[in-house]
C-alpha positions in Angstrom: 95.6 172.4 39.1 93.9 169.8 37.1 93.1 166.8 39.2 92.5 164.5 36.3 96.0 165.4 35.1 97.4 164.6 38.5 95.8 161.2 38.4 96.9 160.5 34.9 100.5 160.9 36.1 100.1 158.0 38.6 101.4 154.7 37.5 99.5 151.9 39.3 102.2 149.4 38.7 104.9 151.4 40.6 105.2 151.0 44.3 106.8 154.4 44.9 106.2 157.7 43.0 107.6 161.1 44.1 106.9 164.7 43.1 109.0 167.8 43.8 108.1 171.5 44.0 109.3 173.7 41.2 108.0 177.3 40.7 105.0 176.4 42.9 104.2 173.3 40.7 104.7 169.7 41.4 106.9 167.8 38.9 107.5 164.0 38.9 110.9 163.0 40.2 112.9 160.3 38.2 113.5 157.1 39.9 117.3 157.6 39.9 116.8 160.5 42.2 114.7 158.7 44.8 116.2 158.9 48.3 117.8 162.3 47.7 116.0 165.3 49.3 117.0 168.9 48.9 116.3 171.0 52.0 114.8 174.0 50.2 112.1 171.8 48.5 108.9 170.1 49.4 108.1 166.5 48.1 104.9 164.4 47.8 105.5 160.6 48.0 102.9 158.1 47.0 103.5 154.4 48.1 101.1 151.7 46.9 102.0 148.2 48.1 102.4 145.8 45.2 102.8 142.7 47.4 99.7 140.5 48.0 100.8 140.5 51.7 100.3 144.2 51.9 99.8 145.2 55.5 96.5 147.1 54.8 93.8 146.9 52.2 93.7 150.6 51.5 95.0 152.5 48.5 98.4 153.3 50.0 100.2 156.0 51.9 100.7 159.6 50.8 103.4 161.6 52.4 104.0 165.4 52.4 107.8 166.1 53.1 109.0 169.4 54.2 112.7 170.4 53.8 114.0 172.5 56.7 114.6 175.5 54.4 111.4 175.2 52.4 109.5 178.4 51.8 105.8 178.8 52.8 104.8 179.1 49.2 106.5 175.8 48.4 104.7 174.2 51.3 101.4 175.5 50.3 101.8 174.3 46.7 102.7 170.8 48.0 99.7 170.7 50.4 97.3 171.7 47.6 98.7 168.9 45.4 98.4 166.5 48.3 94.8 167.2 49.0 93.7 167.0 45.3 95.7 163.8 44.9 94.0 162.2 47.9 90.6 163.2 46.7 91.3 161.3 43.5 92.8 158.3 45.2 89.9 158.0 47.8 89.5 157.6 51.5 91.6 154.4 51.6 94.8 156.5 51.4 96.6 157.4 54.7 98.2 160.9 54.8 101.4 161.7 56.6 103.2 165.0 57.3 107.0 164.5 57.4 109.6 167.0 58.4 113.3 166.7 57.4 115.4 164.7 59.9 112.2 163.6 61.9 110.5 161.3 59.4 108.2 158.4 60.4 109.4 154.8 60.3 107.0 154.2 57.4 108.7 156.9 55.3 112.2 155.6 56.0 111.1 152.0 55.1 110.8 153.1 51.4 114.4 154.2 51.1 117.0 151.5 51.6 119.8 151.7 52.6 119.1 155.3 53.5 118.2 158.9 52.5 120.5 161.7 51.7 119.7 165.4 52.5 121.3 167.8 50.1 121.8 171.5 50.4 120.0 173.8 48.0 116.8 173.5 46.0 114.9 174.6 42.9 117.4 174.6 40.1 120.0 172.4 41.9 117.3 169.8 42.8 116.0 169.7 39.3 119.3 168.4 38.1 118.6 165.4 40.3 121.2 162.8 40.8 123.3 162.0 37.7 125.4 158.9 37.4 129.2 159.2 36.8 129.4 162.8 38.1 132.8 163.2 39.8 133.1 167.0 40.2 132.1 166.7 43.9 133.5 167.7 47.1 131.2 167.5 50.2 130.9 166.1 53.7 128.0 164.0 54.9 127.1 163.2 58.4 125.7 159.6 58.6 123.1 158.9 61.3 120.8 156.2 62.3 120.7 152.4 63.1 118.0 150.7 61.2 116.9 153.9 59.3 120.0 155.6 58.0 120.2 159.2 56.7 123.1 161.3 55.5 123.1 165.1 55.9 125.4 167.4 54.0 127.4 169.5 56.6 130.0 172.1 56.6 133.3 170.9 55.0 135.3 171.3 58.2 136.6 169.4 61.2 134.2 171.4 63.3 131.4 169.2 62.0 133.0 166.0 63.4 132.3 164.3 66.8 133.4 161.2 68.6 130.1 159.4 68.2 129.5 160.3 64.6 130.2 158.8 61.2 131.2 161.1 58.4 131.7 160.6 54.7 134.1 162.7 52.8 132.9 162.6 49.1 135.7 163.5 46.7 134.1 162.2 43.5 136.2 159.1 42.7 137.2 158.7 46.3 134.7 158.2 49.3 136.3 158.2 52.7 134.1 157.0 55.6 135.4 158.2 58.9 134.1 156.3 61.9 134.2 158.1 65.2 135.8 156.2 68.2 132.5 156.0 70.1 130.5 154.4 67.2 129.3 150.8 67.4 129.9 148.1 64.7 126.3 148.0 63.6 126.3 151.7 62.9 129.6 151.4 60.9 128.2 148.5 58.9 125.0 150.3 57.9 126.9 153.4 57.1 129.2 151.4 54.8 126.1 150.0 53.1 124.9 153.5 52.4 128.3 154.5 51.2 128.5 151.6 48.8 125.0 152.5 47.6 126.1 156.0 46.8 129.1 154.8 44.9 127.0 152.4 42.8 124.1 154.8 42.1 125.9 158.0 41.6 129.4 156.9 40.4 128.4 153.9 38.4 130.4 151.7 40.8 133.7 153.3 39.7 134.5 155.3 42.8 136.9 153.8 45.5 135.9 153.6 49.2 138.3 154.1 52.1 137.3 153.5 55.8 139.0 155.2 58.7 138.3 153.0 61.8 141.7 154.0 63.5 143.3 157.2 62.4 146.8 155.8 63.4 146.4 152.9 61.0 144.9 154.8 58.1 147.5 157.5 57.6 147.2 157.8 53.9 143.4 158.4 54.2 144.0 160.9 57.0 146.5 162.8 54.8 143.8 163.1 52.2 141.2 164.3 54.7 143.7 166.8 56.2 144.5 168.1 52.7 140.8 168.9 52.1 139.7 169.8 55.6 142.9 171.3 56.8 144.8 170.3 59.9 142.7 169.5 62.8 143.3 171.6 65.9 142.0 170.6 69.3 140.1 167.5 70.2 136.8 166.2 68.7 133.5 167.1 70.1 131.5 164.9 72.3 129.0 162.4 70.9 125.5 163.9 70.1 122.8 162.6 72.5 120.4 159.9 71.1 117.2 161.3 69.7 115.2 158.1 69.9 111.7 158.1 71.5 111.4 155.6 74.3 108.6 153.0 74.6 107.6 154.7 77.8 106.9 158.0 76.0 105.0 156.2 73.3 102.8 154.5 75.9 101.3 157.8 76.9 98.2 158.1 74.6 95.3 160.5 74.9 92.2 160.5 72.7 90.3 163.8 71.9 87.1 164.5 70.2 87.4 167.4 67.7 84.4 169.4 66.6 83.1 172.8 65.7 80.6 174.7 67.7 79.7 177.9 65.7 83.0 179.5 64.9 84.9 177.8 67.6 86.9 174.6 67.3 86.3 172.4 70.5 89.0 169.8 71.4 87.7 167.6 74.3 89.7 164.9 76.0 87.9 161.6 76.1 90.2 158.9 77.4 93.7 157.8 78.2 95.4 154.5 78.0 94.1 151.8 77.5 91.9 153.0 74.6 88.9 151.0 73.3 87.7 151.1 69.7 84.0 152.0 70.7 85.2 155.5 71.6 85.4 156.2 67.8 82.0 157.1 66.4 81.6 157.1 62.6 80.1 160.6 62.4 82.9 162.2 64.4 86.6 163.3 64.1 89.2 162.4 66.7 92.7 163.3 67.6 95.0 160.9 69.2 98.1 162.3 70.9 100.9 159.6 71.3 103.2 161.2 73.9 103.8 164.3 71.7 105.7 162.0 69.4 103.0 161.6 66.9 99.6 163.0 66.2 96.8 160.9 64.6 93.7 162.4 63.1 90.9 159.7 62.7 87.8 160.6 60.6 84.7 158.6 60.7 83.0 157.5 57.4 80.1 159.9 58.1 82.3 163.0 58.9 81.8 166.0 56.7 84.1 166.8 53.8 85.0 170.1 55.6 86.3 168.2 58.6 88.3 165.9 56.3 89.9 168.8 54.5 90.7 170.6 57.8 92.4 167.5 59.3 96.1 168.7 58.7 95.4 172.3 59.9 93.8 171.0 63.0 96.6 168.6 63.8 99.2 171.5 63.3 97.1 173.8 65.5 97.0 171.2 68.3 100.9 170.8 68.1 101.3 174.6 68.3 98.9 174.8 71.3 100.7 172.1 73.1 104.1 173.5 72.5 105.3 170.4 70.7 108.1 170.7 68.2 106.9 171.8 64.7 108.5 168.6 63.2 106.0 166.4 65.1 104.7 163.6 62.9 101.1 163.8 61.7 99.1 160.9 60.2 95.6 161.2 59.0 93.4 158.1 58.7 89.9 157.4 57.6 87.6 154.8 59.1 88.2 151.4 57.5 91.8 152.3 56.3 93.6 152.6 59.6 97.3 151.8 59.7 98.4 148.8 61.8 100.4 151.3 64.0 97.1 153.1 64.7 95.1 150.0 65.4 97.6 148.7 67.9 97.1 151.7 70.0 93.7 150.2 71.1 93.1 147.2 73.4 91.2 145.3 70.7 90.6 146.2 67.1 87.8 144.6 65.0 87.2 145.1 61.3 83.5 144.5 61.9 82.2 147.7 63.4 78.6 146.8 62.9 78.9 143.3 64.3 78.6 141.7 60.9 81.2 139.0 60.2 83.0 139.0 56.9 82.7 135.8 54.9 85.8 133.8 55.1 87.0 135.5 58.4 89.1 133.1 60.3 88.4 130.4 57.8 91.9 129.0 58.5 91.0 128.5 62.2 87.6 127.1 61.6 88.6 124.3 59.2 91.0 121.5 60.4 94.4 122.2 58.8 96.5 119.6 57.1 99.5 119.4 59.5 101.5 117.6 56.8 101.8 120.9 54.9 103.4 122.8 57.8 107.0 122.2 56.6 106.3 123.2 53.0 103.9 126.2 53.9 105.6 128.4 56.5 102.8 130.9 56.2 100.4 128.2 57.4 102.8 127.4 60.3 103.1 131.0 61.3 99.3 131.5 61.4 98.7 128.2 63.3 101.8 128.8 65.5 102.8 125.2 64.8 106.1 124.1 63.4 104.9 120.5 63.0 102.2 118.2 64.4 104.0 117.7 67.7 105.2 114.2 67.1 108.8 114.8 67.7 110.9 113.9 70.8 110.0 115.5 74.1 112.1 115.9 77.2 110.8 117.6 80.3 112.6 118.9 83.4 111.0 120.3 86.6 113.0 123.1 88.4 113.4 121.9 92.0 116.0 123.2 94.5 117.2 125.5 91.8 118.2 122.4 89.7 116.5 120.7 86.8 115.1 117.3 87.6 114.0 115.0 84.7 110.3 114.2 84.6 109.2 110.6 84.0 107.7 110.4 80.5 104.5 109.0 82.0 104.0 112.4 83.7 104.8 114.6 80.7 102.2 117.3 80.3 101.2 117.1 84.0 102.5 120.4 85.4 102.1 122.2 88.7 101.3 125.9 89.1 103.9 126.3 91.8 106.8 125.0 89.6 108.8 126.0 86.5 109.5 123.5 83.8 111.8 123.1 80.8 110.4 121.2 77.8 112.9 120.4 75.0 111.3 119.5 71.6 113.4 117.9 68.9 112.2 117.6 65.3 113.6 117.5 61.8 113.2 120.1 59.0 114.5 119.5 55.6 116.8 116.8 56.9 118.3 119.1 59.7 117.7 118.5 63.4 116.0 121.5 65.0 115.2 122.4 68.7 112.6 124.4 70.7 113.1 124.9 74.3 109.9 125.9 76.2 110.4 127.7 79.5 107.0 127.2 81.3 106.3 129.2 84.4 103.4 128.6 86.8 101.5 131.4 88.4 102.6 130.5 91.9 106.4 130.4 91.3 108.9 132.5 93.1 111.5 134.9 91.8 114.2 132.4 92.7 112.4 129.7 90.6 112.3 132.0 87.6 115.9 132.9 87.9 116.8 129.2 88.2 114.6 128.5 85.1 116.6 130.9 83.1 120.0 129.8 84.2 119.1 126.2 83.4 117.9 127.2 80.0 121.2 129.0 79.4 123.1 125.9 80.4 121.1 123.8 78.0 121.6 126.3 75.2 125.4 126.0 75.8 125.2 122.3 75.6 123.5 122.5 72.3 125.9 125.1 71.0 123.3 127.9 70.8 120.9 126.0 68.6 117.9 126.3 70.8 114.9 128.4 70.0 113.8 129.6 73.4 110.1 130.3 74.1 108.9 131.8 77.4 105.4 130.5 78.2 103.2 131.5 81.1 100.5 129.3 82.6 97.2 129.5 80.8 98.8 131.2 77.7 100.4 128.2 76.2 101.0 128.4 72.3 99.3 125.7 70.2 102.5 123.7 69.5 103.3 123.5 73.2 99.9 121.9 73.6 100.4 119.6 70.7 103.8 118.2 72.0 101.7 116.7 74.8 99.0 115.4 72.4 96.3 117.6 74.1 96.8 116.1 77.4 98.3 119.1 79.2 96.9 119.2 82.7 97.9 122.0 85.2 97.5 121.1 88.9 97.4 123.7 91.7 100.3 123.5 94.1 103.8 122.2 93.9 105.2 119.0 92.3 106.5 116.1 94.4 109.9 114.5 93.9 111.1 114.4 90.2 108.0 116.3 89.0 105.3 114.0 90.3 101.9 115.6 90.4 100.4 116.4 93.9 98.1 113.8 95.4 94.4 114.3 94.9 93.1 114.1 98.4 90.2 116.6 98.5 87.7 117.1 95.7 89.4 118.8 92.7 87.8 120.4 89.6 89.5 120.6 86.3 88.3 122.8 83.3 88.9 121.2 79.8 89.1 123.7 76.9 89.8 122.7 73.3 88.6 120.7 70.4 92.0 119.3 69.1 95.5 118.2 70.1 96.9 121.7 69.5 94.3 123.8 71.3 93.3 121.7 74.3 94.4 122.4 77.9 93.0 121.4 81.2 93.4 123.7 84.2 92.6 123.1 87.8 90.1 125.6 89.0 88.4 126.3 92.4 86.2 123.4 93.3 82.9 125.4 93.4 79.7 125.2 91.4 80.3 128.8 90.2 83.4 127.7 88.3 81.3 125.6 85.9 80.4 126.9 82.3 77.7 125.4 80.2 79.8 125.6 77.0 82.6 123.6 78.4 83.6 120.3 80.0 85.0 119.6 83.5 86.5 116.8 85.5 85.4 116.5 89.2 87.8 114.3 91.0 86.7 112.9 94.3 88.0 110.1 96.6 85.8 107.4 95.1 84.7 108.6 91.6 85.8 110.9 88.8 82.9 112.8 87.1 83.2 113.8 83.5 80.7 116.7 83.3 79.4 117.7 79.9 77.9 121.2 79.6 74.8 121.4 77.5 76.4 123.6 74.9 79.7 121.7 74.4 80.4 120.2 71.0 81.2 116.6 69.9 84.8 117.5 69.3 85.1 118.9 72.8 83.7 115.5 74.2 86.2 113.5 72.1 89.1 115.5 73.5 87.8 115.2 77.0 87.8 111.5 76.8 91.5 111.5 75.7 92.3 113.7 78.7 90.6 111.3 81.0 93.5 109.0 80.8 95.5 111.4 83.0 93.1 110.5 85.9 93.5 106.7 86.3 92.5 104.8 89.3 89.1 106.5 89.7 85.8 105.1 88.5 84.8 107.5 85.6 81.2 108.5 85.5 79.8 110.7 82.7 77.3 113.4 83.8 75.2 115.6 81.6 74.4 119.1 82.7 71.0 119.0 84.5 71.3 115.3 85.4 73.9 115.6 88.1 73.7 113.1 91.2 73.5 114.7 94.6 77.1 113.6 95.4 78.3 115.8 92.5 76.9 118.9 94.1 78.0 117.9 97.6 81.6 117.6 96.4 81.4 121.2 95.0 79.9 122.6 98.3 76.3 122.9 97.0 74.6 124.4 94.0 75.4 127.9 92.9 74.7 129.9 89.7 77.2 129.8 86.9 77.4 131.2 83.4 75.6 129.4 80.6 78.0 130.7 78.0 81.4 132.2 77.8 82.5 134.9 75.4 84.9 133.5 72.9 88.2 135.3 72.5 88.3 137.5 69.4 91.0 136.6 66.9 92.8 139.8 66.1 93.2 140.8 62.4 96.1 143.2 63.1 99.1 142.6 60.9 102.5 141.6 62.4 105.0 144.3 63.1 108.8 144.2 63.1 111.1 146.5 65.2 114.7 147.0 65.9 115.6 147.1 69.5 118.1 149.3 71.1 118.7 150.9 74.5 121.0 153.8 74.0 120.3 155.5 77.3 118.9 152.6 79.4 115.4 153.0 78.0 114.0 150.7 75.3 113.8 152.4 71.9 112.0 150.5 69.0 112.4 151.4 65.3 109.8 149.9 63.2 110.5 148.4 59.8 107.3 148.7 57.7 106.8 146.4 54.7 109.6 144.2 56.2 111.5 141.3 54.6 114.3 138.9 55.5 116.7 141.4 54.2 115.9 143.7 57.2 117.4 141.2 59.6 121.0 142.0 60.1 123.6 139.9 62.1 124.2 142.9 64.5 120.5 143.3 65.2 118.1 142.4 68.0 114.6 142.5 66.3 111.2 142.2 67.8 108.4 140.6 65.8 104.9 141.2 67.2 102.3 138.9 65.8 99.7 139.9 68.4 99.3 136.6 70.0 103.1 136.0 70.4 106.4 138.0 70.6 109.5 136.8 68.8 112.9 138.3 69.6 115.4 137.6 66.8 119.0 137.7 67.6 121.6 138.2 64.9 124.7 136.1 65.3 126.9 139.0 66.3 124.3 140.7 68.5 124.7 138.8 71.8 122.9 139.8 75.0 119.9 137.3 74.9 119.2 138.1 78.5 118.6 141.8 77.7 116.4 140.7 74.7 114.1 138.8 76.9 113.8 141.8 79.2 113.1 144.0 76.3 110.3 141.7 75.3 108.7 142.1 78.8 109.2 145.9 78.7 107.5 146.1 75.3 104.5 144.3 76.7 104.5 146.4 79.9 104.7 149.8 78.1 102.4 148.9 75.2 99.8 151.6 74.7 97.1 149.0 74.3 97.8 147.4 77.7 98.9 144.0 76.4 98.9 140.9 78.6 102.2 140.3 80.4 101.6 136.6 79.9 101.9 136.8 76.1 104.4 134.1 75.1 107.9 135.4 74.2 110.1 133.3 71.9 113.9 133.9 71.5 115.1 133.0 68.0 118.7 133.0 66.9 120.0 133.7 63.4 120.1 130.5 61.4 117.7 128.5 63.6 114.4 130.2 62.8 111.3 128.0 63.1 108.5 128.0 60.5 106.3 129.8 63.0 108.7 132.8 62.6 109.7 132.7 59.0 106.1 132.2 57.9 105.4 135.9 58.7 107.9 137.0 55.9 106.9 137.2 52.3 109.7 134.9 51.3 112.5 133.2 53.3 115.8 131.9 52.1 117.4 129.5 54.6 120.8 129.8 52.9 120.8 133.7 52.7 123.5 134.1 55.4 125.7 131.1 54.5 128.4 133.3 52.9 127.5 136.5 54.5 130.5 138.7 55.3 130.9 140.6 58.5 131.8 144.3 58.6 135.4 143.5 59.4 135.7 141.0 56.5 134.2 143.5 54.1 136.8 146.2 55.2 139.8 143.9 55.4 138.9 141.5 52.5 136.6 142.8 49.8 137.8 146.4 50.1 141.5 146.6 49.1 143.9 149.5 48.3 143.0 150.9 44.9 144.7 153.0 42.3 142.5 156.2 42.9 143.4 156.4 46.6 147.1 155.7 46.0 147.1 158.4 43.3 145.5 161.0 45.3 147.8 160.1 48.2 150.7 160.8 45.9 149.3 164.1 44.9 148.9 165.1 48.6 152.5 164.3 49.2 153.9 165.9 46.1 151.8 169.0 45.1 150.3 172.0 46.8 146.5 172.2 47.3 144.7 175.1 45.7 142.8 177.2 48.3 139.6 179.1 48.0 140.4 182.7 49.0 137.0 183.3 50.3 136.8 180.7 53.0 140.5 179.5 53.1 139.3 175.9 52.8 141.1 173.3 50.8 140.0 173.0 47.3 140.2 170.1 44.8 143.6 168.6 44.1 145.2 169.8 40.9 148.4 168.9 39.1 150.8 171.5 37.6 151.5 169.2 34.7 149.8 166.4 32.9 150.2 162.9 34.3 151.2 161.2 31.1 148.8 158.4 31.6 145.4 157.3 30.2 143.8 159.5 33.0 145.7 162.7 31.9 142.5 164.4 30.7 140.6 163.9 34.0 140.5 167.1 36.1 140.6 167.7 39.8 139.5 164.5 41.6 138.7 162.3 38.5 141.2 159.6 39.3 142.5 156.3 38.2 140.7 152.9 37.9 140.0 150.5 40.7 142.8 148.2 41.8 140.3 145.4 42.5 137.9 144.1 40.0 135.3 143.2 42.5 135.0 146.2 44.9 136.9 149.5 45.1 138.6 149.8 48.3 140.0 151.0 51.6 143.7 152.1 51.9 145.6 151.7 55.2 149.1 151.8 53.8 151.6 154.4 55.0 154.6 156.2 53.7 155.3 159.0 51.2 155.7 159.0 47.5 158.3 160.7 45.3 157.4 162.5 42.2 158.3 159.6 39.9 156.1 157.3 42.0 153.2 159.7 41.7 153.6 159.7 37.9 153.8 155.9 37.7 157.2 156.0 36.0 159.6 153.9 38.1 162.0 151.8 36.0 161.0 148.2 35.7 164.2 146.9 37.1 163.5 148.7 40.5 160.2 146.9 40.7 160.6 143.5 39.2 162.0 140.6 41.4 162.6 142.9 44.4 162.3 141.7 48.1 158.9 142.6 49.6 160.6 144.0 52.7 162.8 146.5 50.7 160.5 148.3 48.2 161.5 151.7 46.8 160.4 154.7 48.9 156.7 155.4 48.6 155.9 152.1 46.9 153.2 149.9 48.2 154.9 146.4 48.2 151.5 144.7 47.7 151.0 146.7 44.4 154.4 147.3 42.8 153.1 146.8 39.3 151.0 150.0 39.7 154.2 152.1 39.7 155.2 151.1 36.2 154.8 153.5 33.4 151.8 152.7 31.1 154.1 151.6 28.3 156.1 149.3 30.6 153.0 147.9 32.0 151.6 147.1 28.6 154.9 145.6 27.5 155.3 143.4 30.6 151.7 142.3 31.2 150.5 142.4 27.6 147.4 144.5 28.7 146.6 147.9 30.1 146.3 148.7 33.9 142.6 149.1 33.5 142.2 145.7 31.8 144.5 144.1 34.5 142.6 145.6 37.5 139.3 144.5 36.0 140.4 140.9 36.3 139.5 138.7 39.4 141.9 139.1 42.3 143.3 135.5 42.1 144.2 136.0 38.4 146.0 139.3 39.3 148.0 137.4 41.9 148.9 134.6 39.5 150.3 137.0 36.8 152.1 139.0 39.5 153.9 135.8 40.7 154.7 134.8 37.2 156.2 138.2 36.3 158.1 138.8 39.5 155.8 141.5 41.1 154.5 139.4 44.0 
């Protein structure tokens, strides 16, 4: 295979390119066929992010997909092509091995609204997917929540189950059957895939019917029974969920892989939590994530032989462990690690040799312009600031399980033994917005925490669900929380007095001041001992007679300025400034004598890991997360609970139809508790509701439209409103009632519908299931009408006098009273309406209704 020829076929301006095996060669797949995979074939998929906000600076992702019926020869041809393609693309490309039905989240993120698995291969696959092909009769089983797939199954009732969604594809009619145990979000996503199939493969001309209740969709059930035969017995039970829980994903083990002579040695090095320094640039390592996924990491100085053998070594490990052969494999090179790989480690740094990249954290080093936060949500997200904190602040202290208002003079003076609610009100684009902070001290009880959540729920009801709720733990306050107190947040040890007053300062008390600005300064009470001091920071030592302001010799001028602002919290004491090394004897006496203390503290490293978005579910009581890679606002659905991890903060987004905000907060805590990297349980958790997203959330998305959901229809509205009874469904229903179905003698299954005589209409040349035009100019539809049709009704030849000016409650037998005009002959229709049926049904619905009223068909 000519490598240069392979590279020449790559279009750098296309985000997604796919090749398919044919006669042991790889041929490019046309874009119209993307998302369709034949089970006897292998595919190679190259994804190169085109967005400037790409999650990783590498060359992209290269996937090797194996159909469940693919031959060994076909697999070998795909692997050879994959390896040569990667050599040409460079080490920045991440390799993935995917198996049908068990693909990675990254793979599924390319194909929206879903993938379709098709039977066959080779010749059938090379036909790809042609638009306007109606000679179809197949049954698809639709699975998945966020990542949806449709698998072609046997055309039989035996394929159905109570918890499944099935699509009967009859060319110009698509019937989606929803099992009684399916949830509304599954139905909605399946319908999105059904509509996509109609638009891509049928040019938007096919009509869609939805069966939610078999008793109310008798016409559609007649069609299904005509094709599938009469159903005998009850439906099978729901298939168990195949999602991998967070608990399983938390079980990570790192192995060193090397060759000694002719033997391959795999040595276990460490388990959770893993640290980056375990990875050496001359070595190769295997990371096993709970048997769910295998990562192969290769240092920049590892040999070409090691890199070439990575896939085979991963497969050998899978076999030795007895893992399923469909286990995902991801091969990464040093410097091009995926975000998913990086987050398996406690801390990840891009500077392996200790050198800092120029411009790194430039945003954090320079003082940002707070006036730009409303117009630059990306800046707001990175700074974690919705505004400068100058809005209205209300604070309540939880005491005796009730919220007690705190005097504005004591705002920002919190106690470690209490819980607090802080409501912040601000304006954005002329609209009032709210953030409710739930602050919890380290010494609070379980009862206090429950009372905090209950009072937050009461406030949320008072504000009609408009509050963004952020759970904050003492010592891990986000920048905006600090800013609303203008950098004067002081946390005292102990419990607050009446109405949230701070405890009296009787004995010597020591307070540690950290920060250089209003949005990063906090003051925490620490143990009053000399060992608590740090040379790079500032401390307040409050005694009965004097308050010492102690400046460490390594503190900056900005730190000193902030400390002087905080000093206003300690009135009534003489303030005395003390420099390190010039302390008076009374200073050391108050601290119990001199003692060694650190001269410098290690500054926290700012993580460069990209944010990640997950869909949350709990099908069997355990948290299951499905990642959406390369995410956007369109990935947020009204039925979703989504988790956005920005490393420093966790956002839980609730769609307006999702509900269950209590479960959402618990899922956030479980995510932190089971995270493979051993994340801090004190990480702030923000609860965000659809339509009330702050800039600190929206800024993580490439673009954000605040009006996107203004006219968004629910699943029920789509089914009941946009999808209406159409001509094709009515016509095929008439055929079911009036003609016999042809049967295949080999398997005794129902075949396509055929008519013994021509229909005498403009569709008379269409065969089998090539049916009439849509009855709705906007969207082909669902039929839930009942009744039987006579032969004249089926042929559309009822006399006009039987249809015009007739009472709605007394239509002729088999006539849908809402569509009486459909049963006119073509000539009568043209004579009365002055246009053909096709022209009429292409009109807007309201125009159709007007003409029907005018002519006596309403």
